[in-house]
N, C-alpha and C positions, 0 to 999 in steps of 0.2 A: 504494500500500500504506500502511496506517495501523495504529498500535498503539492499541487501546482497551481499556477495562476489560471483563473477562469478565462477561457477563450471561446470564440464563436462556435467552435466544433463541439463544445460541451453543453451548449445552451439547451438543446432538446432534452437531454438526459436530466440536467439540473432542473429544468422546468417541470418535467414529469415528477421528479422527486418532490418539488414544492406542491404541485397540485394534488398529488396522492396524499400528502400530509394533511391537506385541508379536510380530509375525512375524519381526522382525529378530533375528539371532543375538546382537547386542550390546545388546538391550533385553529383559531377562528377566522383566519385571513381568507379573503376572497381569492378564488382561482385567478391566475394571470394568463394573459396571452403571451406568445413568444416575443412580441414587440414590447409589451409592458415589462417583461422580465429583462429584456436586453437594456431598456432604459434605466431600470432600477439597479442592475448589478454589473453592467458592462460599460456603458457609455458615459464617461465623465463630462459634465458641462464645464463652462469656464470657471465658475465660482467654487466648485468643490471637486475633490478627487474621490472616485470610487475604487475601493480595493476589494477584490473578490477572489476566493480560492476554492478549489474543489479537491476532495479526497478521491483518488482513483485507485481501484483495486481490480487487478486482472482486466484492465481496460474499461471498467465500468465506474461511473460516478456514484459513490455511495454517501457523499455528504458535501455540503458547501457552506461557506461563510462569507459575509460581506460587511464592510464598514465604510465610513466616509471620513474625510478630513475637510472641514470647512475652511477655505482659504481666508475668508473675511473675519471670522471669529477666532481662528486658530484653535478650533476645538475638534476632537475626534469622537466618533460615535460607532457603535456596533448596530447594524441594521437587521441581520438575520443569521441564524445558524440552524442547519438541519442535518441530521444524520439518519440514514435509512434505519428503520427499526431493527432489521436483522444484524446491523453492525454497531448498535449502541452498546455502551459499557465495555468497549474494547480500546478506549483511548483515542478514537478518531476525533471526537469533539474537542478533546484537549489539544491535540496536534493542530487542528484547524484554528482554534482560538489563539494558541501561542504564535502561529504564523502571522495572523492578522495583527495581534498586539505588537509584535516585533516590527512589522511593516509600518504601522502608524507611528510608532516611536521613532523609527529611523527617518521618517519623512520630516518630523519636527521634534528635535531633541529637547525642546522646551516643554513638551507635553508632560503634565503631571497627573492627568487623569483621562480615562476613557469612559464615556457615559452611554447609557441606554435610556433615551428620553425622547420626548415629543419634538425637541428642537432639531433633531436629525433631519437634514433636507430630504432624506428618503423616507416616505411614509407608506403605510399599508392600510387599505380599508378592510373592515372585518364585519362578520355577520353576527348580529345579536342572537344568542342561542334561542332555539325554538320559535324563531320569527323569520320573516323575510326582510327585516330591517337591516340596513347597512350604515355603519359609521365610517366616515372617510379617513380616519387616522387613529393611531393608537400610541399612547405614551408608554414608555417602559415595556415591561413584560407581564403577561397574564399571570397573576398569582397562582392560578390553578395548573400552570403548565410545567412540564418536566424541564423546560429551558430555565425557568426561574430557579429551580433546585440546582441545576447545573452551574449557573453563574454564581449562586451562593457558595458552592463548593470551590469556586475559583477566585475567591476573595473579592467578589463584587458585593458592595454593601447597599442596603436600601437607604434612600434618603427622602423619598416622598411616596405617598399613597394616593392614587387617583382612582376615583370611583366613576364608572360609566353608568349613566342613567338612560332610561328609555320609557316612552309612553306612546300608546296609540291615541291620537288626538281627534279622531274622526267624530267622536261623540262628546268631546270636551264642552263643558259648560262652567260658568263661574259658580262656585259654591256661594252660599249665603254669606259666609265670612269674607270671601274674596270680594263679593259685590259691595259689602259694607266698607272694606278698605278702599276700593276704587272711589266710592262716593265721598268718603272722608277726604281723600286726596284732591278730588275735583272741587270740593267745597272750598279749598284753599286757593282757588283760581288757577290750578294747574291744568293745562290742556294736553291731551295726547294726540299726536298726528305725525304724519311723515314730515321730515325736516323741510321747511320752507326756505329755499336758498335766497329769496328776496326779502323776507320779513324777519326770519329768525336770526339770532346772533348768539355768540358765546360758545360755539361748537369747539373751536380750537382751544379756548380756555378750559372747557370741560375735559377735553382729551389730555391736556397737560396736567390737570388736577388728578385725573385717574392714574396717570403715570405708567401706562402700558404702551410700549412702542408698537406691539402687535396690533392692538386695538386702533391706535392712532393711524397706522398705515392702512389697515383694512377700511376703516370708516372714511378716511380722507380720499383714498382711491375711488371708493364707491361714489361718493358725492361728486368728485371731479368728473367722473365718467358719465354718471347718470343725470347730474344737474337737477332740474326741476322734476325729473321722473324718478328720483331716488326713492327707495323704500326704507330709509332709516327712520325707525320709530323713535320719536323723542318726546319727553314731557317738557313743556315750556311754562315759564312764569313771566307774563308780560313780554312774550316772545324771546325770552332768554332761555337758552337750552340748559337744562339742569340734569339731564341724564340721556342715555341712549340704549337702544337694543336693536338687533337686526344687523344688516338689512334683511327685510322679509323676502325670502326667496324660497320657492319650492323646487327642489332638485328633481331631475328626471326620474329618480327612483321613488318619488313622493315623500322624501324626507324634508322636513322643515328645517331650513338652514339656521344655524345659531352661532354667531361670531362671539357674542358675549353680552353682558349687561352691566351697566355702571351708572351710578348717581353721583352728582357733585357732593363733595364733602360737607358743604354748607347746607345741603338739603336732605339730610338723612335723619332717620328716627321717627318718621310719621307714615311709613308704609309705602313710600314712593317706589322702592325697588320691587316690592311684591305686586303692586298695581301694574307696573311696567311689564313685569314678566308675564302676568296673566293676560295683558293686552297682546303681548307677543304671541302667546300660544293661540289665543282666539283669532288673531290676525292671520296666522299661518293656516289654521284650520279653514278659515273662510276663503283663503286663496287656493285650497285644494290639497294641502299636505295631509298625509295619512298618519305620520308619526314624527317624533322628534327624538334625537339622541344628543347627549352632551356629557362632558367630563367636568368634574370638579374635585378639588383636593379633599381628602378625608376630614381635615380640620377646618375647611372653609365654611363659615356660618351660612353662606348662600345655599348650602345643601338643604337646610330646613325649608327654605322658600320653595325649592324644587319639589321636595317630598310632600309638602302641604298641597301642591297642585296635582299630586297623583303620580309623580315620577318615581320609578323604582330602580334600585341598583341591580344591574344585570351582570356586571363583571367588575373586578378590581385589578388594576394594573399597578406595578411597582416600578418607580424610577430607580435605576441602579447606577453605581459608578465604582471604578477601581482607581485607587490613588497610589502615588509614590512608587512609580515603576523604577 
């Protein structure tokens, strides 16, 4: 058995190994096409490098691993590792991992850690168990998977717990409690509507107050692209934007898109976030969405807001890292 760099000639076998593994209950990822597999594991774009290796035994691919090095952030990530079931517990995974780690460290000798997290530029959509629902990305590693135990044994440590939530929203209605919260917020002269690019103000200040570069980029790009046709749902007070959620988009698979939700630090404590989230769910339902999925941290207080609207935890993912190479 030998570990070699993934090449075009290995793609079909490696793809088959990936797609066959999707039948396992601890491997929830969607099946890939050959083109998708090539883009994720072989073709490096300008801003990051992909490093992929295969384990070959008697001319057959029995495992592969892939990771990335982000040239902008100078960070390294592990994307995927799979070993054929017949060849597990024989050291194949350990050899693949050591090869990838050595390669990432050699590329940048300043690397002090390798992570398995959401920020990896390579992402994978996955299927919510016992449903047709699909979430477009996954942070870390499925806590129920053998991969999680494998990385634990290789000195990768947990540093965050991310819960995945799901709800079928086709029959969603405001509960009495939610209706009361919405009414109490609106009585304070707060209005909920899509962002009015001509009348509303304070969006940039809100995004700075929230302090999330990801939200700022997502929201700004959407508004700049869509202008008056944007679907960014905002609460306003005298046309001052004091929160956001959305943009409201129904994806082709009928998932209601969810980029995030935030309220200005000066307008918290009276139910604004809860009212905004409920308006988001109802808005997506009215646009034809069948379901919503989202992630939030185990210790994020926002989880109570999601759970009160009926969202259930369907999977838990662990962010992991190895330090001090």
